[in-house]
N, C-alpha and C positions, 0 to 999 in steps of 0.2 A: 567789304561791307562798311565804303567810307561815304560819310555824307557829306554828297557835293554840296557846301556853303561857300567857296570864293567865288568873288563875284557875283554874289545875290544881295540884293540892297536889302535893306531892315526896313519893316512894316512902315514904319512913322520917317522914315527918310532920315532923321538927325546924325549926324556924324558921330558926334560920341558913344550913340547908342550899339553901330553899327559897329568901330569900334570894339565898345565891352562883348558883345555877342557875341562877335569873331574870338578876339580872343578867349572867351569862355569855352565855343566850339572848340578850339584849337587844343586847348588843354585837357579839353575832354576827350579829344582823338587821342592826343599823345598817353593819356591814362588808361583807353583802351589799346593801345598797341601794346605797351609795355607789359597789360596785363596777360594779349595775348602772347604775346613774346615768352613771357613765365612759363603761360600753361604747353608750350609747346617746348621749351628746355626742356621742364618736368615733365614728358612724355616721352619722350626722346632721349630720357636718362633712362628711364620705367622700362623704356624697349629697348634700348640696351644695356640694362641690366638681369634680362631674362634673355636675351637673346647668351648672356655671357655665363650666365650661370646654370644654363641647361647641359 
């Protein structure tokens, strides 16, 4: 579910607006990836704990 924003032009064609929008999308993408990584690590830890305590 990675948004395809690289190479897309902004609607008004302004370079400044495009850079700001691009950066905001990039930060959102990083945030989503870090949240996903945290969930993955937590679920892996829980799974390992369940297996080791059986």
